[in-house]
Phi, psi and omega in degrees: 000353178066230186272005187285151173262118186250156181305355180296327182263077190298322180300308179302312181304316178311304181306310182296320185294322179298310184305321187272003171278129175302140180280359185247302187262354174061022166269160174294139184272141169248164177303140354279144175256133182257159174215153174278176177300333181270358174097358184281138190251158174193162184279160179301325179296326182273344180297323180282333182293332184258019172060034176065025174239137181309126180286346186263317181243355178071009174284162180289142184270334181062211185235039184279119176270140176267078186295326185297314181295320176299317184285326180287326173306314179311330183277348187275144170230127185236156173289146178288148185290352177266014180309320180296335177269007173113355177290123183273352192297144166236124191239145178292154185301313188285352173246005178304309183301324185289317182300315191293329173299335177237016182299127175298341182262000178295145193285160183270142169280147172294129178269008179289121190259352190277358168206163183284136185218111184272001192291137171222155182175184179274184192299309179306317179301313187296317180298322183293314181298316188291319179282322179286309185275320177265356180053038173296136174288133178251129175248142182245136186110167183264001173240151183203157174214130184209161179278135180279163177293109183232009182290157190296112179295324185294318190279321183263304184191162184268003183211136174217152181211147178215154176225128181241137176262135182248123180258107188207138182057038179058018175242158180248126173241157179249118165272112184258120180244129181230144174223131182205175183250136168248103188072229170259009185265121170291137177239136174233126192229144173215142171206162178256147175222153177265127175277089185180185185276154178303328177295337177277338190301325184287354176276001178225153171229162180209161176223147177234141193220128169234133178220164180161151175055043180069014181231160182206122176259122190233137174234138170237138175189188172254151180286149170282157162291149174305331181290327179287334176290339178293335182244037187297161170236174178259032183282139185293340181281349185252354189206161166271121187241124177239120182278165184306312183290327174296320177300327178285323183293331183265332191247003176106143192275073179230166179294322179242092181295143180269116182238146171221137181259133174250128184229161175215143172236138175218159172291133180201142177260353185256116184291128177232138179212106182218155177227115187235133173256103181261140178254114179271000000 
């Protein structure tokens, strides 16, 4: 490692890391690092927040760079913060945040939306958390059938959500089913996500199908990573979407149409994404 300071010297590393914490936000500082005339340091983002006055001694900050501290930071090589989840990387100080933003070992957030849930963890933890704490149903096999959300949205509430776990190919997928109102029109939406990283999603394809009364609506696509599902959109190209009038056409001319989803997951390297309305 040459002149680099690596995590083997834990005492020195702890001292350096403490020196590199901003006195305002207490986060690790990136270049440029500023100091006042008395040597107190803070990050560039907080410099404007404190109106250019040192939070420690109240002297004017000016534009004095702490070049010695910036140079010392260049010498640091640190473990990824997700080391406990299996990341083996040792990263230069100034690229550590960038690495951690996309680290494949960073924990997953619980996708259950019906109550605030701050649980995070690796894949085995998340699967156990969903089934034990949220009572999510686990289905086994790469073909599945289940009832869609069709309760009366007007009578009960304007938004409903459910998550079902599909155990297939030694992977875990989440089938997200959502029902909500746009104005007075019920909308039913479903999509599949992989409890895994985005790089793995291209290995799989899936189909969802709703049929009835001589009609069939089919969606084929590739699953999202569960990380991307946190930032999901309502684009029809990314989900199976059934509007109120179509739901009645498929599920019967009643106030609460009876809808079932039939699904299938298969291994595929070719991303496919189509939405077809077939009349039988």
